[in-house]
N, C-alpha and C positions, 0 to 999 in steps of 0.2 A: 938863180935857184941854189945850189950850192955854198955860196953866200950863206944864206938865208939858213939853213940846215945848220954853219956852219952857229951861225949866231944861238939859233934855239938852242944847240948842245953846249954852248957856252955857258947860256943861261940856268937851263937845267940843271948839270953842274957845280953853277955858282949856287942856288936853290938847295941842289941836294947837302954841300957842304953847311951852309947857313943853319938847315936844319937840323943836320949832325951834331952842331956844337952849342946849336938851341937847346936839346937835348942830351946832352953828355953837364950842359947846364943847370939842367934840369935838376938829372940825377946826382951832384956834387950838392945843389943847393940841398935838397930829399935827404942826402944821405950825413952831411952834415944835422941838419935837423932831425933825422931819424936818433941820433947819439946821446942829443940833445932833452930827448923824449922819452931814451930808454932808459937814461935815471929820472925819470917824474914816477914821486912818492903819488900811494894811497890820496884822495883831496887833496893833493897841491895843484896850483894854478899857476901857468908860464907862461905872461903874459904876453900880445901881442907883438913888444917892443925889444920884448928883448929876441923872438925868434926873429924880428927885422935888425939887432944889431950883428944876432952871429951869421948874419947871411950877408950883409949890406943890403937888402930890398925887401918891400914891403909885401909883406905874405897874406896882406888881406886884398892886397892887386893884383899886379905882375907874380908875383912870385905863387900864389894861391895852388898852381894845379903839385909846387912843391910838396906844399905844408899835407897837403891831400895828399901826397905818396908814398908822403913819410909816416900822415899817423895812419894809413891802411897797413902800414907797411908793420908796425910797430904794434896795434891792435892785433892784429893776427900772432907777433910773435912773444908779447906779452900774454897773450888770452883775456885780455878786457876789452873798455871802451874807455875811449877816448871822449870830451867832449867839447864842444868847441862853448865857452860863454861869450854872448855875441859882446863884440865888442871891446872883450879885454884879455880875451887867452883860452884857453886850452887846458879843462883841469882830467884828473886820469879818478874815473871811480872807482869803489869796492866791489871786492865779487857777485856782492848780492847785490847790489845799486845798476852795477853794470848788466845783470840780467835784468832789472827789472824794467832799466830803459831801454832794453831792443825789445824786452817784450811789450812795452807800449808803445813804441815807437813802430812798433811791424803791424796791432792793431789799426793805430790810427791810421797807418799809409793805406793795409788792406784796405781798411772801412770806408777810406777819405776815394779810393783808387774807384772801387765800386759806386759810392754814389754819386760817381762823378761817369761810371757811365754807361747808371742805368737811369740819370736826369737824359746823357747824350745821345743813349734809346730810345724812349720814351721820345725824344723832341726829331725823331727822324721817319719823313713825310715814308712810310708806306702805298702810297700809289705807284702805280705799274710797277713793283718790285715780285720779281716769279717766287712766286711761292716759297721755293728750297730754300733761299735768303730771308722771304720771313719766318723759316724754325729758326735757320740759324738765329736771325735776329732774337729770339723769343726765348730761344734756349741759354743763350747769352745772357738775356733780360735775366730769365730763372737764377740764375746763376750772381747775377751781381746782386740783384735782391736778398740772395740768401747768404751771400759772405755781408754783407752788408750788417745781416740783419746777428750773423756770428760774431761778428766780431763787436757785439755792445757788452756794457759790463754784465749785467744779465746773466747770457751765454757765457759768458767767459766762468765768470762764477759759477756757475751749474759743471762746467767741466776740470775746474778745479775740484771742487769734491770730487766728482766723478773717480779721478785719480787719489782723494785723499782716502778715500772709501775703500778699492782695491783695493790699498797695503803695499803697491809698486812703485818704486819711481823713475819710472819708464812711462815715457809717451802709449796712446791707449791709441790704437787700431781707428779712420776713418767713419767706417760704417756704428763704432762702441760711441765714435765720438758725437756723429752726428743720433743716432737715435739718445745720446745724453741729455743730448740739446735738442732734443724736437719740441721740449716742453715748454721750452722759452718760444718758439716763434709763433 
């Protein structure tokens, strides 16, 4: 029994050391990639092949987490977006392009999740389900359908117009936003 515990202890110790060295390796790779990304100019594309040579690993394969970590760090530091160009590399957007890309991504993601949630909730069988659970389901279904509607282009346009008419470069509150969007629903 004591011998078994010793073997387990040694195995766990070896695994911790292996994970520690793997994490340090990823951190070093991420730091190297981050140094390169820090120098990226607006509209410049850095090919994956350059990043592969930089760290000696495939950033589209095993070193993907290092690339992701470096990209997030530099996006926060430079307050911009660095996009992936599928199969080619990374590119830095202009500030205006960065805002548009972030907005479009956000609307698409929220709308997609809302539509998926709506579809899944509608496909659920209600037999034998308590009334409290059904209230929860239909409240969530109502919210998901609302989110799916307000992320579409007409609602977005109405909201942008409401902010433009207000004359202030700041967001409006949720109640005002819902009131403005009500006409598109």
